[in-house]
C-alpha positions as CSV (number, residue, x, y, z in Angstrom):
1,X,5.4,-15.5,2.2
2,X,2.1,-17.2,2.4
3,X,2.0,-18.6,-1.1
4,X,3.3,-22.0,-2.3
5,X,6.9,-22.9,-1.6
6,X,7.6,-22.7,-5.3
7,X,6.3,-19.1,-5.5
8,X,8.1,-18.0,-2.4
9,X,11.4,-19.4,-3.7
10,X,10.7,-17.8,-7.1
11,X,10.2,-14.4,-5.4
12,X,13.3,-14.9,-3.3
13,X,15.3,-15.6,-6.5
14,X,13.9,-12.5,-8.1
15,X,14.9,-10.4,-5.1
16,X,18.5,-11.8,-5.2
17,X,18.8,-11.3,-9.0
18,X,17.7,-7.6,-8.5
19,X,20.0,-7.0,-5.5
20,X,16.9,-6.1,-3.5
21,X,18.5,-6.9,-0.1
22,X,21.3,-4.4,-0.7
23,X,19.5,-1.8,-2.8
24,X,15.7,-2.2,-2.3
25,X,13.6,-2.1,-5.5
26,X,11.0,0.7,-6.0
27,X,7.4,0.0,-5.5
28,X,6.8,0.2,-9.2
29,X,9.5,-2.4,-9.9
30,X,8.2,-4.6,-7.1
31,X,4.7,-4.5,-8.4
32,X,5.8,-5.4,-11.9
33,X,7.9,-8.3,-10.7
34,X,5.3,-9.6,-8.4
35,X,2.9,-9.7,-11.3
36,X,5.3,-12.2,-13.0
37,X,4.3,-14.6,-10.2
38,X,0.8,-13.4,-9.4
39,X,-0.6,-11.9,-12.6
40,X,-3.6,-10.1,-11.1
41,X,-1.5,-8.5,-8.3
42,X,-2.1,-4.8,-7.8
43,X,-0.6,-3.0,-4.8
44,X,-3.4,-2.3,-2.3
45,X,-5.7,-5.0,-3.7
46,X,-6.0,-8.6,-2.6
47,X,-5.3,-11.0,-5.5
48,X,-7.8,-13.8,-6.1
49,X,-4.8,-16.1,-5.7
50,X,-4.2,-15.0,-2.2
51,X,-6.4,-16.9,0.2
52,X,-6.3,-16.0,3.9
53,X,-7.0,-19.3,5.7
54,X,-5.4,-21.5,8.3
55,X,-3.1,-23.1,5.7
56,X,-1.8,-19.8,4.3
57,X,-1.2,-18.3,7.7
58,X,0.7,-21.5,8.8
59,X,2.9,-21.1,5.7
60,X,3.4,-17.5,6.4
61,X,4.6,-18.2,9.9
62,X,6.8,-21.1,8.9
63,X,8.4,-19.0,6.1
64,X,9.0,-16.1,8.5
65,X,11.1,-18.5,10.6
66,X,13.0,-20.0,7.7
67,X,16.6,-18.7,7.7
68,X,17.1,-19.4,4.0
69,X,14.4,-16.8,3.1
70,X,16.0,-13.4,3.4
71,X,12.9,-11.3,3.5
72,X,10.5,-11.1,6.4
73,X,7.3,-9.3,7.2
74,X,6.8,-7.2,10.3
75,X,3.1,-7.6,9.7
76,X,3.3,-11.3,10.6
77,X,3.9,-10.3,14.3
78,X,0.8,-8.1,14.1
79,X,-1.3,-11.0,12.7
80,X,0.0,-13.4,15.4
81,X,-0.9,-11.0,18.1
82,X,-4.4,-10.5,16.7
83,X,-4.9,-14.3,16.5
84,X,-3.8,-15.1,20.1
85,X,-6.7,-16.3,22.2
86,X,-7.7,-13.8,24.9
87,X,-6.4,-14.8,28.3
């Protein structure tokens, strides 16, 4: 959800085509399909394409709130909590 809009939309389309929202894909299938978008993706490893910075975190947060994107990440809430300034 933190990649370019094009890649997020491509992934969303793949999920719909594979009926993922009604019958979730297995981890093996997910990994293979993600590799069609991020060739060096491997579950548990951070792809070189994935950069964690202000811009990618902003995209992540915006996409999390986008009602046209059917997938969400619970981890986004954890990240937001960790990034909140201490009061």
